[in-house]
All heavy atoms as an XYZ file, in Angstrom:
801
protein
N       7.061    -25.141     47.177
C       7.259    -25.246     45.733
C       6.191    -24.474     44.961
O       5.055    -24.371     45.383
C       7.156    -26.732     45.448
C       6.472    -27.317     46.631
C       6.713    -26.379     47.777
N       6.611    -23.949     43.850
C       5.678    -23.210     42.998
C       4.861    -24.176     42.152
O       5.350    -25.202     41.714
C       6.445    -22.265     42.072
C       7.092    -21.123     42.815
C       7.751    -20.153     41.862
O       7.242    -19.968     40.746
O       8.783    -19.603     42.245
N       3.625    -23.810     41.958
C       2.728    -24.617     41.133
C       2.531    -23.903     39.805
O       2.179    -22.731     39.778
C       1.360    -24.816     41.833
C       0.419    -25.602     40.932
C       1.540    -25.500     43.164
N       2.783    -24.639     38.737
C       2.578    -24.053     37.413
C       1.132    -24.242     36.994
O       0.588    -25.317     37.117
C       3.477    -24.733     36.381
C       4.908    -24.299     36.463
C       5.717    -24.874     35.319
O       5.198    -24.964     34.192
O       6.857    -25.238     35.572
N       0.541    -23.163     36.526
C      -0.828    -23.241     36.034
C      -0.792    -23.382     34.522
O      -0.180    -22.581     33.830
C      -1.598    -21.977     36.414
C      -3.041    -22.017     35.983
C      -3.769    -20.750     36.387
O      -3.382    -20.115     37.366
O      -4.716    -20.409     35.678
N      -1.422    -24.427     34.038
C      -1.488    -24.633     32.600
C      -2.886    -24.304     32.116
O      -3.870    -24.810     32.646
C      -1.149    -26.074     32.235
C       0.282    -26.431     32.501
C       0.581    -27.831     32.009
O      -0.294    -28.576     31.624
N       1.842    -28.183     32.013
N      -2.965    -23.451     31.122
C      -4.245    -23.105     30.519
C      -4.332    -23.802     29.184
O      -3.479    -23.610     28.309
C      -4.378    -21.579     30.339
C      -4.322    -20.883     31.696
C      -5.667    -21.257     29.608
C      -4.352    -19.381     31.617
N      -5.330    -24.648     29.055
C      -5.509    -25.340     27.790
C      -6.073    -24.369     26.761
O      -6.918    -23.549     27.063
C      -6.474    -26.509     27.951
C      -5.935    -27.609     28.802
C      -6.906    -28.781     28.849
O      -8.049    -28.661     28.478
N      -6.413    -29.899     29.320
N      -5.568    -24.492     25.553
C      -6.055    -23.661     24.467
C      -7.483    -24.096     24.131
O      -7.755    -25.256     23.926
C      -5.160    -23.816     23.248
C      -5.458    -22.835     22.179
C      -4.184    -22.226     21.697
C      -4.524    -21.169     20.685
N      -3.709    -20.030     20.791
N      -8.365    -23.144     24.129
C      -9.768    -23.415     23.843
C      -9.979    -23.286     22.338
O      -9.498    -22.347     21.713
C     -10.670    -22.408     24.592
C     -12.127    -22.666     24.293
C     -10.402    -22.459     26.075
N     -10.691    -24.259     21.750
C     -10.969    -24.230     20.318
C     -12.455    -24.439     20.082
O     -13.124    -25.115     20.848
C     -10.180    -25.298     19.583
C      -8.667    -25.019     19.662
C      -7.836    -25.700     18.619
N      -8.255    -25.641     17.248
C      -7.969    -24.666     16.381
N      -7.289    -23.622     16.783
N      -8.350    -24.730     15.135
N     -12.941    -23.858     19.010
C     -14.318    -24.042     18.573
C     -14.284    -24.951     17.348
O     -13.440    -24.778     16.462
C     -14.961    -22.689     18.200
C     -15.036    -21.780     19.417
C     -16.344    -22.904     17.600
C     -15.587    -20.400     19.107
N     -15.189    -25.890     17.291
C     -15.272    -26.776     16.133
C     -15.896    -26.006     14.963
O     -17.005    -25.473     15.078
C     -16.134    -27.990     16.467
C     -16.160    -29.015     15.369
C     -16.979    -30.225     15.752
O     -17.017    -30.592     16.941
O     -17.592    -30.807     14.835
N     -15.144    -25.932     13.859
C     -15.577    -25.182     12.680
C     -15.588    -26.109     11.462
O     -14.673    -26.911     11.291
C     -14.618    -24.022     12.400
C     -14.484    -23.019     13.517
S     -15.935    -21.998     13.780
C     -15.914    -20.958     12.338
N     -16.594    -25.981     10.595
C     -16.574    -26.767      9.361
C     -15.507    -26.227      8.422
O     -15.028    -25.103      8.590
C     -17.977    -26.548      8.779
C     -18.445    -25.272      9.377
C     -17.773    -25.149     10.718
N     -15.128    -27.005      7.416
C     -14.130    -26.509      6.457
C     -14.739    -26.242      5.083
O     -14.052    -25.825      4.170
C     -12.937    -27.458      6.341
C     -13.346    -28.844      5.905
O     -14.481    -29.084      5.532
N     -12.409    -29.769      5.963
N     -16.055    -26.494      4.947
C     -16.743    -26.225      3.684
C     -18.236    -26.081      3.952
O     -18.747    -26.556      4.968
C     -16.499    -27.359      2.694
N     -18.926    -25.396      3.027
C     -20.377    -25.324      3.095
C     -20.936    -25.095      1.699
O     -20.203    -24.721      0.779
C     -20.839    -24.253      4.091
C     -20.761    -22.834      3.617
C     -21.925    -22.079      3.499
C     -19.555    -22.238      3.314
C     -21.857    -20.755      3.080
C     -19.482    -20.915      2.901
C     -20.646    -20.176      2.779
N     -22.228    -25.391      1.537
C     -22.880    -25.317      0.235
C     -24.118    -24.426      0.334
O     -25.212    -24.909      0.643
C     -23.284    -26.718     -0.262
O     -24.047    -27.349      0.764
C     -22.081    -27.575     -0.577
N     -23.972    -23.121      0.092
C     -25.118    -22.208      0.178
C     -26.249    -22.649     -0.749
O     -26.009    -23.218     -1.812
C     -24.549    -20.871     -0.277
C     -23.082    -20.990     -0.151
C     -22.758    -22.442     -0.326
N     -27.475    -22.363     -0.333
C     -28.683    -22.658     -1.119
C     -28.918    -24.144     -1.345
O     -29.720    -24.513     -2.203
C     -28.670    -21.936     -2.471
C     -28.799    -20.438     -2.321
O     -29.339    -19.954     -1.341
N     -28.289    -19.710     -3.281
N     -28.233    -25.009     -0.618
C     -28.427    -26.451     -0.812
C     -29.649    -26.962     -0.057
O     -30.143    -28.040     -0.345
C     -27.183    -27.219     -0.370
O     -26.999    -27.063      1.028
N     -30.100    -26.199      0.938
C     -31.251    -26.613      1.717
C     -30.940    -27.617      2.813
O     -31.816    -27.988      3.577
N     -29.701    -28.073      2.899
C     -29.354    -29.016      3.961
C     -28.664    -28.293      5.111
O     -28.541    -27.073      5.109
C     -28.515    -30.191      3.432
C     -27.143    -29.772      2.921
O     -26.706    -28.630      3.207
O     -26.491    -30.578      2.249
N     -28.203    -29.053      6.082
C     -27.604    -28.431      7.271
C     -26.268    -27.761      6.994
O     -25.763    -27.018      7.816
C     -27.469    -29.446      8.399
C     -26.478    -30.548      8.130
C     -26.483    -31.577      9.269
N     -25.398    -32.514      9.080
C     -24.301    -32.522      9.802
N     -24.152    -31.667     10.783
N     -23.356    -33.396      9.563
N     -25.679    -28.014      5.834
C     -24.404    -27.378      5.474
C     -24.592    -26.151      4.588
O     -23.672    -25.731      3.915
C     -23.493    -28.389      4.765
C     -23.011    -29.465      5.700
O     -22.731    -29.200      6.863
N     -22.922    -30.686      5.211
N     -25.800    -25.578      4.584
C     -26.050    -24.421      3.724
C     -25.647    -23.099      4.378
O     -25.617    -22.069      3.716
C     -27.514    -24.378      3.299
O     -28.350    -24.221      4.422
N     -25.332    -23.132      5.667
C     -24.885    -21.950      6.412
C     -23.556    -22.281      7.079
O     -23.419    -23.327      7.706
C     -25.904    -21.543      7.498
C     -27.283    -21.263      6.898
C     -25.410    -20.362      8.315
C     -27.377    -20.006      6.093
N     -22.579    -21.368      6.961
C     -21.292    -21.574      7.620
C     -21.350    -20.966      9.016
O     -21.522    -19.750      9.170
C     -20.151    -20.936      6.821
C     -18.821    -21.087      7.499
C     -18.096    -22.250      7.370
C     -18.311    -20.068      8.284
C     -16.875    -22.417      8.011
C     -17.084    -20.210      8.930
C     -16.377    -21.384      8.791
N     -21.229    -21.819     10.037
C     -21.187    -21.344     11.416
C     -20.544    -22.409     12.284
O     -20.486    -23.583     11.900
C     -22.572    -20.981     11.933
C     -23.556    -22.112     12.011
C     -24.894    -21.589     12.505
C     -25.907    -22.693     12.618
N     -27.186    -22.187     13.138
N     -20.061    -22.014     13.460
C     -19.419    -22.980     14.356
C     -20.425    -23.929     14.992
O     -21.627    -23.663     15.026
C     -18.764    -22.093     15.411
C     -19.482    -20.811     15.359
C     -20.032    -20.663     13.983
N     -19.898    -25.021     15.517
C     -20.715    -25.943     16.301
C     -21.179    -25.203     17.553
O     -20.466    -24.343     18.074
C     -19.897    -27.170     16.676
N     -22.374    -25.515     18.046
C     -22.893    -24.816     19.230
C     -21.984    -24.984     20.454
O     -21.509    -26.077     20.730
C     -24.247    -25.490     19.479
C     -24.586    -26.191     18.215
C     -23.296    -26.517     17.537
N     -21.750    -23.877     21.136
C     -20.955    -23.868     22.366
C     -21.329    -22.597     23.135
O     -21.623    -21.568     22.529
C     -19.437    -23.913     22.058
C     -18.612    -24.019     23.331
C     -19.009    -22.722     21.231
C     -17.122    -24.228     23.094
N     -21.337    -22.668     24.442
C     -21.651    -21.491     25.251
C     -20.399    -20.650     25.452
O     -19.362    -21.164     25.864
C     -22.225    -21.899     26.600
C     -23.646    -22.390     26.527
C     -24.264    -22.544     27.895
O     -24.000    -21.704     28.781
O     -25.002    -23.518     28.063
N     -20.520    -19.367     25.145
C     -19.404    -18.433     25.275
C     -19.886    -17.127     25.890
O     -21.051    -16.761     25.745
C     -18.799    -18.138     23.899
C     -18.209    -19.314     23.138
C     -17.864    -18.896     21.719
C     -16.983    -19.848     23.849
N     -18.969    -16.408     26.536
C     -19.288    -15.072     27.050
C     -19.281    -14.057     25.918
O     -20.135    -13.179     25.852
C     -18.265    -14.647     28.102
C     -18.469    -15.242     29.453
C     -17.475    -14.639     30.420
C     -17.680    -15.167     31.812
N     -16.724    -14.611     32.759
N     -18.262    -14.141     25.059
C     -18.116    -13.208     23.942
C     -17.749    -13.981     22.690
O     -17.076    -15.015     22.760
C     -17.029    -12.179     24.237
C     -17.349    -11.265     25.396
C     -16.218    -10.287     25.694
O     -15.293    -10.154     24.874
O     -16.270     -9.671     26.760
N     -18.191    -13.463     21.530
C     -17.931    -14.133     20.258
C     -17.930    -13.108     19.136
O     -18.749    -12.192     19.121
C     -19.023    -15.177     19.989
C     -18.943    -15.817     18.633
C     -18.087    -16.869     18.398
C     -19.725    -15.355     17.587
C     -17.995    -17.464     17.147
C     -19.662    -15.936     16.331
C     -18.795    -16.990     16.116
N     -17.027    -13.281     18.200
C     -17.012    -12.483     16.972
C     -16.402    -13.338     15.868
O     -15.357    -13.965     16.063
C     -16.206    -11.208     17.129
C     -16.191    -10.389     15.829
C     -15.318     -9.161     15.942
N     -15.169     -8.566     14.637
C     -15.713     -7.416     14.266
N     -16.455     -6.741     15.121
N     -15.519     -6.937     13.057
N     -17.064    -13.362     14.709
C     -16.544    -14.094     13.556
C     -16.514    -13.153     12.358
O     -17.508    -12.509     12.033
C     -17.421    -15.308     13.234
C     -16.955    -16.069     12.005
S     -17.823    -17.649     11.724
C     -19.477    -17.081     11.314
N     -15.352    -13.083     11.707
C     -15.174    -12.313     10.481
C     -14.766    -13.274      9.374
O     -13.940    -14.166      9.590
C     -14.069    -11.259     10.646
C     -14.405    -10.226     11.718
O     -15.585     -9.851     11.832
O     -13.481     -9.796     12.427
N     -15.330    -13.078      8.172
C     -14.984    -13.896      7.016
C     -14.520    -12.977      5.902
O     -15.187    -11.978      5.589
C     -16.171    -14.761      6.558
C     -16.594    -15.703      7.697
C     -15.814    -15.556      5.296
C     -17.821    -16.526      7.402
N     -13.370    -13.334      5.299
C     -12.753    -12.523      4.255
C     -12.613    -13.324      2.969
O     -12.353    -14.531      3.006
C     -11.343    -12.083      4.685
C     -11.332    -11.211      5.911
C     -11.283    -11.769      7.185
C     -11.365     -9.830      5.796
C     -11.277    -10.969      8.320
C     -11.352     -9.018      6.920
C     -11.310     -9.593      8.182
O     -11.305     -8.800      9.297
N     -12.743    -12.625      1.828
C     -12.485    -13.301      0.552
C     -10.995    -13.246      0.237
O     -10.201    -12.714      1.027
C     -13.353    -12.715     -0.573
C     -13.009    -11.278     -0.932
O     -11.948    -10.750     -0.581
N     -13.918    -10.624     -1.628
N     -10.605    -13.777     -0.911
C      -9.179    -13.855     -1.258
C      -8.546    -12.493     -1.506
O      -7.325    -12.374     -1.530
C      -8.981    -14.748     -2.484
O      -9.679    -14.202     -3.586
N      -9.378    -11.454     -1.681
C      -8.853    -10.092     -1.849
C      -8.749     -9.350     -0.517
O      -8.429     -8.172     -0.494
C      -9.749     -9.300     -2.809
C      -9.709     -9.855     -4.204
O      -8.656    -10.273     -4.685
N     -10.853     -9.886     -4.869
N      -9.064    -10.032      0.574
C      -8.988     -9.407      1.890
C     -10.197     -8.562      2.235
O     -10.177     -7.814      3.209
N     -11.280     -8.687      1.460
C     -12.493     -7.923      1.725
C     -13.352     -8.676      2.736
O     -13.591     -9.875      2.595
C     -13.289     -7.682      0.424
C     -12.463     -6.801     -0.519
C     -14.646     -7.050      0.704
C     -13.035     -6.674     -1.913
N     -13.788     -7.953      3.761
C     -14.655     -8.524      4.778
C     -16.031     -8.748      4.153
O     -16.710     -7.795      3.785
C     -14.758     -7.589      5.978
C     -15.659     -8.029      7.128
C     -15.104     -9.268      7.818
C     -15.822     -6.894      8.128
N     -16.438    -10.019      4.012
C     -17.717    -10.336      3.380
C     -18.808    -10.682      4.391
O     -19.987    -10.722      4.047
C     -17.580    -11.473      2.336
C     -16.686    -11.035      1.181
C     -17.069    -12.755      2.963
N     -18.410    -10.946      5.655
C     -19.397    -11.268      6.685
C     -18.780    -11.055      8.056
O     -17.606    -11.355      8.274
C     -19.845    -12.731      6.561
C     -20.853    -13.135      7.587
C     -22.192    -12.786      7.450
C     -20.475    -13.859      8.698
C     -23.125    -13.154      8.412
C     -21.399    -14.236      9.662
C     -22.724    -13.880      9.517
N     -19.599    -10.555      8.978
C     -19.182    -10.435     10.371
C     -20.401    -10.608     11.270
O     -21.515    -10.241     10.882
C     -18.479     -9.091     10.656
O     -17.937     -9.119     11.971
C     -19.417     -7.912     10.504
N     -20.200    -11.202     12.429
C     -21.278    -11.364     13.404
C     -20.703    -11.478     14.808
O     -19.569    -11.916     14.987
C     -22.142    -12.609     13.094
O     -23.243    -12.640     14.016
C     -21.360    -13.903     13.210
N     -21.518    -11.080     15.768
C     -21.200    -11.266     17.190
C     -22.107    -12.325     17.804
O     -22.072    -12.544     19.010
C     -21.357     -9.949     17.961
C     -20.287     -8.952     17.579
O     -19.129     -9.309     17.410
N     -20.678     -7.713     17.407
N     -22.933    -12.966     16.979
C     -23.894    -13.968     17.431
C     -23.455    -15.338     16.952
O     -23.467    -15.608     15.747
C     -25.285    -13.625     16.889
C     -26.350    -14.583     17.336
O     -26.081    -15.640     17.910
N     -27.593    -14.226     17.054
N     -23.078    -16.228     17.876
C     -22.570    -17.549     17.501
C     -23.626    -18.382     16.780
O     -23.298    -19.305     16.047
C     -22.002    -18.299     18.720
C     -21.182    -19.502     18.265
C     -23.128    -18.696     19.670
C     -20.326    -20.116     19.325
N     -24.891    -18.062     16.952
C     -25.958    -18.812     16.295
C     -26.242    -18.313     14.878
O     -26.999    -18.931     14.139
C     -27.224    -18.772     17.145
C     -27.038    -19.491     18.475
C     -28.276    -19.469     19.335
O     -29.373    -19.213     18.806
O     -28.139    -19.718     20.541
N     -25.652    -17.185     14.511
C     -25.843    -16.626     13.175
C     -24.659    -17.039     12.310
O     -23.511    -16.886     12.701
C     -25.919    -15.098     13.254
C     -26.081    -14.425     11.920
C     -26.065    -12.907     12.032
O     -25.621    -12.367     13.066
O     -26.480    -12.275     11.071
N     -24.931    -17.547     11.124
C     -23.862    -17.963     10.234
C     -23.918    -17.234      8.909
O     -24.841    -16.466      8.624
N     -22.909    -17.489      8.080
C     -22.820    -16.862      6.762
C     -23.539    -17.722      5.738
O     -23.286    -18.920      5.627
C     -21.353    -16.672      6.372
C     -21.163    -15.948      5.068
C     -21.864    -14.866      4.614
C     -20.204    -16.240      4.067
N     -21.392    -14.472      3.385
C     -20.368    -15.301      3.025
C     -19.215    -17.207      3.933
C     -19.580    -15.303      1.878
C     -18.430    -17.206      2.801
C     -18.607    -16.253      1.780
N     -24.402    -17.079      4.942
C     -25.167    -17.799      3.929
C     -24.503    -17.772      2.553
O     -25.071    -18.256      1.577
C     -26.590    -17.237      3.831
C     -26.621    -15.779      3.380
O     -25.587    -15.178      3.086
N     -27.808    -15.209      3.353
N     -23.309    -17.197      2.474
C     -22.577    -17.155      1.213
C     -22.820    -15.898      0.385
O     -22.238    -15.741     -0.685
N     -23.649    -14.990      0.897
C     -23.968    -13.769      0.159
C     -23.167    -12.584      0.688
O     -22.870    -12.493      1.873
C     -25.458    -13.446      0.273
C     -26.314    -14.314     -0.608
C     -26.649    -15.610     -0.224
C     -26.784    -13.846     -1.829
C     -27.434    -16.413     -1.034
C     -27.566    -14.642     -2.654
C     -27.880    -15.922     -2.243
O     -28.652    -16.719     -3.058
N     -22.834    -11.675     -0.224
C     -22.181    -10.415      0.118
C     -22.798     -9.344     -0.769
O     -22.819     -9.496     -2.003
C     -20.671    -10.504     -0.098
C     -19.939     -9.202      0.093
C     -19.918     -8.567      1.330
C     -19.268     -8.604     -0.960
C     -19.237     -7.375      1.510
C     -18.579     -7.419     -0.791
C     -18.569     -6.801      0.450
O     -17.903     -5.621      0.619
N     -23.333     -8.309     -0.155
C     -24.012     -7.226     -0.875
C     -25.084     -7.772     -1.813
O     -25.212     -7.339     -2.958
C     -23.007     -6.361     -1.631
C     -22.086     -5.578     -0.711
C     -21.250     -4.585     -1.478
C     -20.433     -3.750     -0.519
N     -19.613     -2.754     -1.214
N     -25.832     -8.769     -1.328
C     -26.951     -9.312     -2.077
C     -26.613    -10.311     -3.160
O     -27.496    -10.802     -3.848
N     -25.343    -10.631     -3.337
C     -24.942    -11.571     -4.381
C     -24.252    -12.791     -3.778
O     -23.376    -12.654     -2.918
C     -23.984    -10.902     -5.367
C     -24.647     -9.830     -6.198
C     -23.733     -9.315     -7.309
O     -22.849    -10.057     -7.763
O     -23.925     -8.157     -7.702
N     -24.658    -13.975     -4.276
C     -23.997    -15.200     -3.858
C     -22.553    -15.160     -4.337
O     -22.292    -14.893     -5.510
C     -24.715    -16.426     -4.429
C     -24.177    -17.784     -4.005
C     -24.224    -17.948     -2.494
C     -24.959    -18.900     -4.678
N     -21.635    -15.408     -3.444
C     -20.208    -15.316     -3.766
C     -19.737    -16.552     -4.539
O     -20.342    -17.612     -4.461
C     -19.409    -15.128     -2.486
C     -19.700    -13.805     -1.805
C     -19.433    -12.616     -2.722
O     -18.298    -12.279     -3.015
N     -20.498    -11.992     -3.212
N     -18.654    -16.381     -5.290
C     -18.172    -17.492     -6.114
C     -17.586    -18.637     -5.286
O     -17.185    -18.446     -4.137
C     -17.084    -16.847     -6.972
C     -16.645    -15.649     -6.224
C     -17.840    -15.182     -5.448
N     -17.559    -19.804     -5.910
C     -16.909    -20.947     -5.288
C     -15.433    -20.592     -5.129
O     -14.769    -20.248     -6.110
C     -17.072    -22.192     -6.162
C     -16.579    -23.443     -5.485
S     -17.133    -24.942     -6.297
C     -15.848    -25.139     -7.506
N     -14.960    -20.634     -3.899
C     -13.581    -20.224     -3.613
C     -13.252    -20.574     -2.169
O     -14.099    -21.016     -1.408
C     -13.413    -18.721     -3.836
N     -12.002    -20.322     -1.809
C     -11.544    -20.476     -0.429
C     -11.640    -19.111      0.244
O     -11.203    -18.104     -0.321
C     -10.098    -21.012     -0.380
C      -9.590    -21.049      1.059
C     -10.021    -22.395     -1.011
N     -12.204    -19.088      1.439
C     -12.343    -17.885      2.242
C     -11.618    -18.112      3.561
O     -11.346    -19.242      3.946
C     -13.833    -17.585      2.490
C     -14.567    -17.242      1.216
C     -14.982    -18.243      0.338
C     -14.820    -15.925      0.874
C     -15.638    -17.939     -0.843
C     -15.474    -15.604     -0.307
C     -15.872    -16.620     -1.160
O     -16.514    -16.301     -2.332
N     -11.324    -17.028      4.260
C     -10.615    -17.102      5.540
C     -11.549    -16.599      6.639
O     -12.224    -15.587      6.462
C      -9.332    -16.242      5.512
C      -8.681    -16.169      6.884
C      -8.358    -16.779      4.484
N     -11.584    -17.318      7.748
C     -12.355    -16.847      8.902
C     -11.414    -16.566     10.061
O     -10.371    -17.197     10.214
C     -13.443    -17.844      9.317
C     -12.941    -19.141      9.888
C     -12.571    -19.244     11.230
C     -12.825    -20.274      9.097
C     -12.111    -20.436     11.756
C     -12.372    -21.471      9.618
C     -12.020    -21.544     10.939
O     -11.550    -22.721     11.467
N     -11.807    -15.590     10.864
C     -11.125    -15.289     12.121
C     -12.215    -15.234     13.186
O     -13.173    -14.473     13.055
C     -10.357    -13.960     12.073
C      -9.304    -13.990     10.973
C      -9.710    -13.669     13.435
C      -8.600    -12.662     10.748
N     -12.075    -16.066     14.210
C     -13.034    -16.117     15.310
C     -12.305    -15.687     16.575
O     -11.254    -16.229     16.905
C     -13.611    -17.543     15.471
C     -14.543    -17.602     16.660
C     -14.323    -17.985     14.209
N     -12.873    -14.703     17.244
C     -12.352    -14.255     18.536
C     -13.442    -14.520     19.566
O     -14.598    -14.176     19.343
C     -12.028    -12.763     18.489
C     -10.913    -12.426     17.534
C     -10.745    -10.909     17.391
N      -9.710    -10.594     16.433
C      -9.919    -10.444     15.129
N     -11.123    -10.569     14.633
N      -8.914    -10.152     14.323
N     -13.061    -15.128     20.687
C     -14.083    -15.475     21.673
C     -13.500    -15.559     23.068
O     -12.295    -15.683     23.256
C     -14.761    -16.795     21.300
C     -13.819    -17.970     21.208
C     -13.613    -18.794     22.301
C     -13.135    -18.238     20.032
C     -12.744    -19.877     22.214
C     -12.274    -19.313     19.939
C     -12.075    -20.133     21.028
N     -14.394    -15.496     24.045
C     -14.065    -15.684     25.455
C     -15.017    -16.731     25.995
O     -16.243    -16.593     25.853
C     -14.221    -14.367     26.240
O     -13.390    -13.369     25.643
C     -13.837    -14.557     27.698
N     -14.454    -17.787     26.598
C     -15.321    -18.845     27.115
C     -15.893    -18.441     28.477
O     -15.589    -17.364     29.002
C     -14.596    -20.199     27.160
C     -13.522    -20.282     28.208
O     -13.359    -19.404     29.058
N     -12.760    -21.355     28.177
N     -16.714    -19.300     29.050
C     -17.372    -18.985     30.327
C     -16.410    -18.928     31.501
O     -16.771    -18.447     32.569
C     -18.497    -19.984     30.599
C     -19.675    -19.757     29.668
O     -19.835    -18.678     29.121
N     -20.486    -20.770     29.476
N     -15.178    -19.409     31.332
C     -14.153    -19.315     32.377
C     -13.300    -18.061     32.233
O     -12.344    -17.871     32.966
C     -13.253    -20.549     32.353
C     -14.002    -21.816     32.711
O     -14.912    -21.781     33.536
N     -13.642    -22.919     32.092
N     -13.615    -17.223     31.230
C     -12.884    -15.980     31.025
C     -11.630    -16.115     30.183
O     -10.851    -15.182     30.072
N     -11.415    -17.291     29.574
C     -10.237    -17.507     28.729
C     -10.553    -17.022     27.314
O     -11.508    -17.482     26.689
C      -9.824    -18.997     28.699
C      -8.643    -19.206     27.768
C      -9.503    -19.485     30.097
N      -9.750    -16.065     26.824
C      -9.938    -15.514     25.481
C      -9.023    -16.217     24.488
O      -7.917    -16.634     24.837
C      -9.636    -14.019     25.469
O     -10.563    -13.335     26.280
N      -9.495    -16.315     23.257
C      -8.718    -16.994     22.230
C      -9.084    -16.450     20.854
O     -10.164    -15.892     20.665
C      -8.989    -18.497     22.287
O      -8.115    -19.197     21.436
N      -8.166    -16.620     19.919
C      -8.401    -16.292     18.518
C      -8.124    -17.533     17.708
O      -7.111    -18.202     17.928
C      -7.481    -15.148     18.043
O      -7.764    -13.982     18.820
C      -7.696    -14.835     16.576
N      -9.024    -17.833     16.792
C      -8.898    -19.020     15.957
C      -9.041    -18.592     14.495
O      -9.972    -17.870     14.161
C      -9.989    -20.014     16.356
C      -9.926    -21.334     15.671
C     -10.942    -22.298     16.282
O     -11.193    -22.285     17.485
N     -11.520    -23.132     15.440
N      -8.129    -19.045     13.667
C      -8.144    -18.708     12.240
C      -8.200    -19.979     11.417
O      -7.694    -21.015     11.846
C      -6.905    -17.912     11.858
C      -6.743    -16.625     12.613
C      -5.441    -15.946     12.278
C      -5.272    -14.692     13.141
N      -4.019    -14.013     12.859
N      -8.820    -19.893     10.253
C      -8.880    -21.057      9.393
C      -9.401    -20.705      8.015
O      -9.742    -19.554      7.728
N      -9.460    -21.728      7.160
C      -9.953    -21.561      5.797
C     -11.218    -22.375      5.626
O     -11.404    -23.407      6.264
C      -8.901    -22.035      4.788
C      -7.651    -21.199      4.809
C      -6.635    -21.722      3.825
C      -5.354    -20.886      3.906
N      -4.321    -21.397      3.019
N     -12.089    -21.882      4.773
C     -13.311    -22.597      4.448
C     -13.535    -22.540      2.954
O     -13.077    -21.618      2.283
C     -14.516    -22.002      5.182
C     -14.931    -20.591      4.751
C     -16.316    -20.633      4.145
C     -14.891    -19.675      5.948
N     -14.211    -23.531      2.446
C     -14.497    -23.602      1.006
C     -15.984    -23.401      0.788
O     -16.793    -24.101      1.389
C     -14.058    -24.966      0.462
C     -14.298    -25.158     -0.989
S     -13.124    -24.170     -1.926
C     -13.626    -24.534     -3.577
N     -16.324    -22.422     -0.049
C     -17.698    -22.256     -0.486
C     -17.854    -23.111     -1.732
O     -17.153    -22.907     -2.724
C     -17.984    -20.774     -0.792
C     -19.419    -20.395     -1.129
C     -19.659    -18.927     -0.823
C     -19.805    -20.719     -2.539
N     -18.750    -24.098     -1.671
C     -18.944    -25.053     -2.768
C     -20.323    -24.826     -3.371
O     -21.311    -24.718     -2.656
C     -18.830    -26.509     -2.247
C     -19.035    -27.497     -3.384
C     -17.502    -26.735     -1.562
N     -20.364    -24.772     -4.708
C     -21.666    -24.606     -5.387
C     -21.909    -25.781     -6.307
O     -21.056    -26.418     -6.786
C     -21.704    -23.341     -6.214
C     -21.638    -22.103     -5.357
C     -22.392    -20.989     -5.933
N     -21.535    -20.021     -6.614
C     -22.027    -19.065     -7.368
N     -23.292    -18.984     -7.605
N     -21.262    -18.176     -7.918
């Protein structure tokens, strides 16, 4: 008999809001810590402009783009990553910048 291999979808825990310049732990938008082989996060504003990108899971967005704090609004993130087992995934979501 054939054995079916099921691959569980891998997800990264992401916040849905952050408060830049607040001085607390929610002042930077970044994923919860997890070990990965590869990582990339892109954040876009409502006009589709890329306002932040990183390949470092420990680096997050501080709410600034071209030296200016961005307005309170909903932004879109796209995270592409490969876990330590070699499983690649793309995760998309929305986040709220709150001031």
